[in-house]
N, C-alpha and C positions, 0 to 999 in steps of 0.2 A: 503496502500499498505506499512506503515512501517512496519509490522507484516512483508507481501513479503518481501522486500526489507533488513530486519535481517536476516530472512533464508537463502539468497542468500551471502547476508555476512559471515553468519558460512558455510557454504558451502566452502568457498574460504578460511578464516581461522577462526577458534572459535576469535582471538588475534581483529579479528574485531567486534569482538560481547560482546565479555569476555573481561573485561577488569583487564590487567596483567595476560596474559592467556600467563602461560611460557610450554604448551603441541606441540605438535606436527600437522602438517595436512598432510594428505595422499595426497592431491590435490597440496602444494607447494610440496614436497615430486617427486612424480608423474613431475612436473614441471621441477626439478634439475632434474631429469633423464637423460628426454627430450632434454636438456641442455648438459648434458656434449655429450650426444647423437649424439648430432646434432653436437656439439662441434667435436667432434674426430672423423668424416665422413668431415670439412669441409664443413656443413651447416650452416649459418647463419642467423638468424632468427628475427620477431618482437613475444613482443610478449603483446597483448592489452588484457585490464581490463577497467570496467566503476568506480574501487574505485580504485582511487589515494593512498590509507592506503594501501593497496593491492600489488601494483605499490611499493611504500614503502616497504614494506614488503620485497618483489624478491627483490629488488635495494639490502641491506640493506643484504640477507642471499647470492646473491653472490658474494658483495665487501666480506664479510667471507672467499671466496673461492676464493677469487683470482681475480674473474671473474668481468674485466672492460663491461659496457653497456652503454646505452643512455639513458635520461630522455625527456620526450615531454608530457604535461598536456595540461592544456588553459592556465597555467601561462605564460607559453614559448613565448615570444616575436618572432615577424613571421620573424626576421631576423635571429636571432638562430636556429628556426625550419629548416632556408634553409641548414644554416649549417651544423646543424646537418645531416642532411639527406646527407648532398653530402658526409662526416665524414663514414657516416656508407656504403656506396656506394662504397667509397672506400675503404672498408676493416679497419679502425681503430681499432674495435671491433665487436662479433663477435650477441651482444644483443643487442635488442633496444624496450625501456619497451614502450609502451604509452598508455594514456589516448584512453580509447577506442572513444568517441565522440568528441576530439579533437583534434584525429589522422585519424579520418575517412575517413578527404578528402583533399585532395588537397597536400600532398605527392606523392612523385617517391622516392620507397623503390625496388630498384628491385637486390639490394645486398643481398636480402635477399629467399631465396629459399622455410624457413618453415616459416610460422603463424600461431600464439598456439592465441585460443582465450578462454581468464583464464576463463573468464564467460560469459553469457549468455547476451544479451539482448530482451525485449521484443516482437523486431519489426528486422527481418532479412535482412532488407534490412538496417540496418545499420549495422550490422556484413560483409555482403555483402559489403559495400563499405570498412571497413579496412583490408578486403580480399585484393581486388583491389587494395590496394598502391603495393605491392608486384607484383603483373599483372599489369604489364603498357609497353611504349615501350620503350623495350630495355633488358630487361627479357631474359636472357639466358638458365637460368635453371628450369625445373620441378618445378611448387608451390606446394608445401603439407600445406595443410589445416589443424588442431588438435583442435579439440575442446574438453575443460577438463568439464568433468560433473559428480554430485557425484553420486552413485551409490544407486537411494532407494528415491532422494530428490525434490524439489521442480524443481532443477535445467532438471530431467526428462521430469517432465511437461511443463517448458515452452521450452523442444526441441523438445516435441511433438504438441503443438501447433505450434510451429511454421512452422514445418512439414503439418500440418493439412492446416496452415494457406498460404503455399507457395502450396500445392496440390488443393487446391480448385483454384485458381488465376489461373493456371495451365489447371483447367476444365472450366473454364468460360472462361479463352481467348486461340481464337483456330486462327491459323493460317488464315489471308483472313475472317477473322468475320468481319467484316463491321458493324454492329450493336454494338461490342465496339471497334472504330476504334478511338470515335473519345477521349475515357478514356483513361489516361496515367498511364504505373503501379504504380505508385504512385496514381495517380488516387485512383485506385486499393484501394492499401494498408490501405488511411485513410478507401475508406467506410468500410470494414472487419475490421479494430483496433478497437483493447478491451479498 
């Protein structure tokens, strides 16, 4: 698993794996293009990553471009989370950087029209919970969800695995199927998880 994590980190940005790396990252450049495009069209965004070290790199890059943002991870106190969400929804900054696991539940971020999943998580339900932060009561915009994948890498394999799991669940659970009605979606996901 450590090796797979390293491969995923390299996809995010080589600096997460290679000490003192000074080169570019295609994925980060793509993200910055999307941020510029969203901001120019008046869309505000949530950027999720599982790696807080990646969020730190993104935060630094945004700061060098003069783009203010909010940041939330597992170390952010509850009261501060509420205040950050309130300020974001009121439109103070256009970008909210969020740790995938820390920000996946309990937040109402209807100020966003775009959700960017910078890196994938093994369980697609975790990603769905993250995107649901923008799909809440009071949302007035159509929410666009963007998954950034590095072509020809472990990320493509992860995405394929996620899709197979979703397809299998959809094929097994049919509307009105009484035999499986006692199992929740989470029960099925746990049965099929690797």
